[in-house]
Each structure stands twice: as structure tokens, then as C-alpha cells.
Phi, psi and omega in degrees: 000132177265124177255109176290131184273315185285133186270157180245126174260126182243124179276132178266145180199199185308324184284337188233020182272051177210161188299315184293322179294318179295318178299317180296320178296317180295318179294329180285342177131004177290132180255329186231137177248124181264127175256114186270106184281006169286343182226149175085151179266179184296322179298320179299313183290324177296321177298320177297317180300316181296320180292321178299316181292328177293317178295320178302314180294320181295320184271344180067032179224143181294136175236131187263136177252124177243117177266122186254107180288148185292318186076181182291132175238119181254135180219150172287165180280199182282137178232123179215103007276177175290164181252141173257103184271138178242154178305135180080000171294153173258134180233137180248130174253139177228154181293318180252160179302135182207136181297136179083005180226164176257126180287132173233089195277053182225096186302329182296334178293317182293330180280346189245329189285154182227159176302136182096343178291158180260140171244126178246138182231144177059058178058034175085001180294330175246130178231143181223157175243130183288130179248333178215147178226129173232168185310320181230029184208133177234130175252134184219152180258132181285122177266312174232123186268190181154183180277127178250116180241180188300141167062024176290146183289149182239133174241145182232080191296331186248015182252122175270106189287134182265076179208171175297141183297314180275128177285165176305321177296316178301318180299317179294317180294321179295317178300321177296315182294332181267000179290160181302332181292326189251329197305326181283345182264351184255128182257320179226145168243124179265128183257124185272146174058040173297137178240331185222159175299329181299331177300320179288314184300315182292323178292322182299330179297335181273347188282135170236153186079170185270071176252135182259155186248129173254134177264122175275121181265108184213015179231146176305322179294329176293324176297318180295325184257019190303317184300316181288325178296316179298318179298321184280339186260177175260007180156170181228159175236121180277098186270089190287347180294292180293327177299320180290345174275319189272342170238163181296147186300329182288344179276340188298313181301318179294320179298317178300311182299318181293318181295319177299317181295317181296319179294319178298316179301324181276353183069034179245141179295146181226131180249134174257129190223164170089121173058029183292322179219047190298331180298339181282003169297323184237354184232148185275002174223148178278169172284162178296325179296321178295319178300319178293323179298314178298314181297321180296327175297323177293313181301327180284338177105018179299148176283323186210157173236152191238140170255133182251261180298336181305321180254342181282320185218005183285167181279344185226059186297313181293318178298324179299317179292317180299314181293318179299319180299318179294321177296317180298315180300318179293317181297327183287351174292339173272136180289139174286130179303140178292161175295150177304139181295137177259156176305150180306132179222153176278122184262151169295158185306315185297319180290323178296321178298315181297315181294327176296318181296316180292326177296314179298316183298328182284349184246005175231145186272143173072027185268170172221151178250135180236121176252118169276119190224141176256338183238341184097351184296319181294327179291315178298321179293322177293312182297329178305328182282349182050055179292154175289330179292143174293151182248128177246121182262115180262113181232164177248013178228139178296321183300312180294322176302315180294322181291324179282346181293347180273349189271137183300133174079003187256131171242112181282144174228133180269113176213156170227077182288152177255340177223163178295321179300319178297314179300308183297320182297311181296312186292313182296322177299317180296314182295322179292318180295324179284345184079018180289320178230160175266160178301132181091352180290149180286130174244121189258116182257139165241130181220163172247136176249120006285156179299154170064032177241118184301140172075024184241024178302113184220008180222134168243132187221134179251127175235162178259121184303129177085355179251090192295341178294344178270000182267019186306136183288161176286000000 
């Protein structure tokens, strides 16, 4: 049996907002379903959650739900007629409609922007440099011109906005996600346009229930603050779309590589997203460049790769997942480079136990690693090492199983064993039935004594699959 390690995030939308489409995506290899709160009302998203959970029950495999908040969206006002901007033209923005000016109806921009800052419009096709700032008026010089029409999007790459991180829409969506109706169905909330670790910290104060937070890195300031953002979050998403607008396109590959490495060092899951197989919106095969892009994310060590419009509105959503899965399997035949060696350090017992298990797995053939976990920390620490052996996370809660389902190389199993013999018997039987290991193969367990206590991994034990005399209880 081939176990694909890298996970696939599939965005749901008009093309896949039905039970059969979700079932087909899951069977094709989708592990995580992204609900994009930039589109659709609460009733629509609740319906998607219910369908995902029905498919999960039908297939008997954990499926992860990621709710992606819209974040701030800035747009110019109505323009009739449109403007043809030329290099060195002067353009005036005003808070309220005013003749001879372009309305930019966002007061926080006027309070935050400074002379010398850049304004980008229409995905960066038009760029301007701010020359004057007044309370409700911004004057800017056109650097790269083009046609400016109504309601085009605005990006402010070098402006740290002085406003609440969550917009009023985000607050409403968050309240919906935390309601009794939804909270048990949501595993991750992705936060858009994070700039500081404080954005994560303040949002976490509002969270109830065991929901984890992903920081979407799509701003230059987020790159500068990446280490602290990763520390404060439960994982990151490299959102190359808006990031590629706000920093130069040639910087994006290096930024991606650096972010993946930083997340791996921290033992936090990292998703690479945007335009991975965009040609499959209209074509049943990706370009060779797209295939290489997906594979390179694997080579860098990403936990997951994401499909957006390809599965939300594309003509070949199931095929996109199937092809991506095959590319991932091939890429995983190449070993992921290990993390850079750190100076010798004294480790806490739980981390030393995990590193011992991964060391053993790397020196014996046909092995599997099994982490009995109450919090998921031992699984994240194991996955951080990117072992060739598959990792099985034994948890006693569906929520934790779904959350660990996003992590590279991890297959969650729901059990609540009372003794080691019980644990070994169930797990080894399962691994043998799946064809993951052969009879007699070493299965490396890490457990904490007493069982089901977070942060207590203190035993590493090797048993031979199918040879019950090695399952002796503690």
C-alpha cells in the first residue's frame, strides 16, 4: 500500500457544493476542505459542513474543515467613465465622493498611509507612490499606469494599517463559526492578511472550543514578522496570490522556501497555496511547470498543497485532485532534505523520546511510527523530522484526528487504549490489514505513562507486527 504523505486542501465552491462532488474529491485524495468566506452566506457554508461530515462518516476517514476568513478588502469607488492613467500623472484619492478625485472609502487608510508608501490597484497592474497625505485626501504619483475602472481592488504593501485586525464581516463570520451549530465541525480557521503575531494572539482570545488558527502569509510585514507569527499560530498558509502582488514576483519563490523552512523548524504545519494547477480550471491536465511547482513544494517539505478555483469552479475538480495526488506520490520518492543541524542542546524527555523513535525508524526497513497523543504535540514533533516511515497518530477525539490530518505523513486513528498490549494489538492489526507493514516488521511506539495525559511522552517501544508475544503490557 502506498501512503501519500503530503496532504491536499480542496476549496469548495459552485462546482463542488454538493454531496456527490465532495465524496468524489475525498475519494480522489482530498484531505482538507476549505470553505472560502469571501463567498457564500452562512447557510451555504453550514450546508457544506454537514455534507463533509456525512462523507467522512460514509468513508470512515477523517476529513478536515478549514474556514478561511475574508479579511480586509479595499476597493476604489465607482468611476464613470473609467480613467486612463499614464506614468507621472497625479491622482487624488478622497474618502468621500469628490469631483476630480477617485473615492477610496476606507478611513483607516488615511490614518495609516505615509508619504513614500506604494498603492497598488487591480492586482498590481497599476502602481502609485504617495506624495501627500491629508486627513481625508491622498495625493499620489502614477509609476505604472493603465485603465482604472470602478471597484478595482487596492493593495498597500508597505502600510501597517491602524485598525482592528478583524473586520466587521470577519467578526460576524467568526461568531457564526463559534456558534453551537458550527463549532464542533470546524477544525481550523485561516486568518487573512496577518501582519503581526498580535493579530493571532488577539483573535485566539475570542476562540472557544478546540479550533486551531492558521496565519495566511500574504503581506511584506508578515514576512518580516514570520518567526513570531509562526510561534503564535497553529500553522501557516503561504498565500502566493496576494503575496505576489505586494512583493515583487521574483521574491515569492525564496519567500515560500524560507517560510516552509521556518514552519518546519517550529514544528508547525505549512500549506503552499495559489495557482498550483490553475490551468486545470479549463483543461484536464496541468502544465509541466505546474507539475514542477507542486513537486517543489514537496521537496521543500510542505505539509500540504492547496487547490483553489481548480476545485471551487473549475471544469475538472476531481481530476485536479487525482493528478495532484499522483504528482505528490512521485515527488515523495525523493527524500526531503533534513532540517539544518542545530547546536547540541539538552532536550526535554518528550522531545528526546520522539527523536529516538525517528532515529530508530531511519535505520530499520519497513517500519512505521505510532504516536499515542492527547494533544498532538508528539505527532507534530515526529512529523517535523520528516521520517520516511509513515506516522500513525492515535487519539481519542475526532477533533484532534481531523486537526492532525493536515500534517505531512500523518494518518490519524481513533482509539482509547487502556494498556500497551491493547494499543499494540489494535494498531498492528490495522497496519497489517492496510498493507502498511509486513508481518514481523518493526512498529515503533511512543507513549506517555500514564496514558491520555498531554505532554508526557516518556517511553519508546518497538514491537514486531503480528507477533503478539512482543505486545506485553507495561
